[in-house]
C-alpha positions, 0 to 999 in steps of 0.5 A: 549492506553485508560486512562479510562476503563468502570466500570459497576458502575452507580455512576462511569461509567469510572475508570482510569487505575492505580486506587486503590479504597475502598468499604465499605459494610454491607451485601452480597447483596451490594457485589453482586450489585456492583461486578457482573457489575464491573467484567462483564464490565471488561470481556467485555472490554477484561480485565483479572480479579481476584476476591478474595471473602470472608465473606457474598459472597463466591466464589460459590455465586460469580461464580453463580451470574457472570454466570447469568450475563455473558452468556459465563462465563464458557468459559472465566473462562476455558480460564483463563480470570477470576479467583475466589477464597476464601480469606481464601485460597488465602491469607493463613489466620492466617499466617503472611502477607508478604506485598512485596511478595503480591505486587510482585505477583499482579504486575506479574499478570498485566504483564502476562495479558498485555503480553497475549493481555488483556487490563489490570488487574481488581481485587477485594479482600474481606478483611474480612479475616484480623484479628486484629493482622494482621491489621498493616501489611495489612495496609502496604500492602495496602500502597505498592499497592497504590504506585505500581498501578500508571501508570499500566494497573490495577484497584484494588478494595478492599472491607471492611465489616463495621462490622469488622472495629474498630473506625478510621479504615475507615480513615486508609483505605482511606489514602491508597486508591484513593477514595471510591466507594459507594454501588449502593443502599445506600446513600453515606453519610450513608455509609461513613460519611462526612470525606471520599472521595468518587466518587461523581456524579460530579466526575463521570461526570468529568470522563465521560467528560474526557473519551469523550475527549479521545474518540474524540481525538482518533477519530480525530487521526484516521481520520488524519491517514486515511487522511494521508494514502489516501494522501500518497497512491494517491501521494498527499500532502497539502500546504498553501501559505500566501501572507503577508510573501510570505511563503508556508508551506508544509506537509510531503507528499508535502515536498517529492513531491517538493523535500524539506527538511523542511516545510517552503519555501520562494517564493522569485525570487531566491527560485522559479527559483531554484525550478520550471522549467523555462519553466513553470514559466510564466504559473504558475504566470499567474494562480496565478494572475488569482486566486488572482483577487478579482473578480474571484472565487479564483480557482487555477489550474496548472501543472508544473515541480519541481526540486528534491533533486537529480537534476531530475524533477518531474511533479506535478498538483497543485490546490487550493482555495484563502482565501479572507477577507472582501467583495465588493471593500475591498475584498482582497486575503490573502492566497492560500490553496491547494494540489499537486499530482504527475503527473510524471508517467502520463506524461511519459505515455503520452509521450510514447503514443505520441512516439508510435503513431508517430512510428505507423504512420511511420510504417503504411506509410512504410508498405503501401509503401512496399505493393504499391511497391510489387503490382506495380512490381508484376503487371508490370511483371505478365503474367496474373491477376490470377498469379499476384493476387496469387503473391501479396497475398503470399507476403502480407501474408509473411509481415503479418506473420512478423508483427504478430511476431513483435506484439508479442514482442511489436515491440521491434524486434525479434530473428533471429531463430523465423524470419527464422521459421516464414518466412519459415513455409508455405513451406516444413519444412522437406526439410529445415535445419536451424542453427545459433546463437541467434541474436536479430533483430530490427523491420526493420531487421525483416520485410526486412529479412522476405520478402527476405527469403519468396522470396528465398523460393518462387523461390525454390518452383517454380523452385529450390530445394523445387520443388521436394521431394529430394531437400533441403535448408540449411539456416545458419547465423553468426555474425561477426564484427557487421554484420549478414551474412546469407547463403541460399544454395539449393541442390538436385533440378533440374539443375539451369540456370541463368534467362534471366532477373531479376525477381521481387523477385530478384529486391525486395531482392536487394532493401530491403536489400540495401535501408532498411538495407544498406546491400548487396546480392550476388545471384549465379545460380550454376547448383547444386542449387541456393546460396545466400549470404546476409550481413547486418549491425546490 
């Protein structure tokens, strides 16, 4: 927290927290000119204020004067930020003074103010209520206050009317205060004489200089925090490598990136080989040598892997500038200062992208080969071009539906139930009964089984159970011993007889299931309906 607070006073723009000050006045105008700006500054600095008034400037006049200077004074007073009271009532004038009780009450107010979120407590007390009989006890109270305010968020200013002070009383007052604050309109010497410590212009300048230093320190700390936050958020850290001692010093972020437990790292052969990936050392030293060349621009930029504390590798990008000394032929490198950034996620994404492109290339080749085989076989057995075109289009649409299903799952396979539903959705759904357990299929299984189901459904629509309203197809599957067993059974269709020769659909089923899945298929042409048994390893 700040050590200084704005005072509102022309002779002392800043007051240190924990100050106990005296003020000597002759008339109420001096109290007005000093205390109104003093409390205005405290209110605007979010401080809680206590103004105990007295002779020459009572509570009503104080409240009226402060209201004229602070536009929202009434709101602040209702909120309890400032309290204004007459000294006679506040201190129970005429009664015996209890110094420790008064100090305890003052300290409690400071704790309450800080606890409520205020910057601290600012007070003024007009001491005109003190009688000659009370003077000794009051001086004891002031001595306790002088000790109590040290190190606290308090500024206490005590006002004394010079007309009431006997000879020597000013010195007694000053012995129990840090210094005196002069009234704005009267020369300090006229107010205090030569033996009283006052806030001089030089001291005020020193306070301003100290406050400026504090401000600069806060600004520097704020900028450092902002820089640290930015470096942490961007997974970056800074370092400096000096050639004279072969040591690189890393900041906290860089230590985390490099898997280090301390800032200093000695770049000898053993240390470098233990920290940097062997496949990256040649490139790293080549880039270092290039940057250190006195004829170069001194720029260093490289990517490498560094070993972490758990033995894993992290990709980093390191870049920096060489610090040279001297010029011309005497120019020589002395250090490299730079930063490093974590590239692990980017490298993983690049590797994943490469794998995806390879996989996509493989899938496109397979798809084109399948389309080519479908087209060739269809044309070879077709009676005419229109029927061939229709058959090719249907089979390619079946492949497209399977591709859509896989794309929705990022080509990570599909559920068997979804595969069956998608393959048969173009046919009469009311005539198809489906049941089976949940099975996750690979993309290869999804494509092959989709085409196989499409061929079975197409044949059933042309010649079998789906060619008449009373027919039905039952599709069931189970998984046992690592194999998927699919049953296709047609009922209620026209009588079935075995074909005189294998059609393209049958050959396609056999090729797909045997070549792509390493499975088998048994097709039975019973009079009651076609039955197909498929078994493939998962």
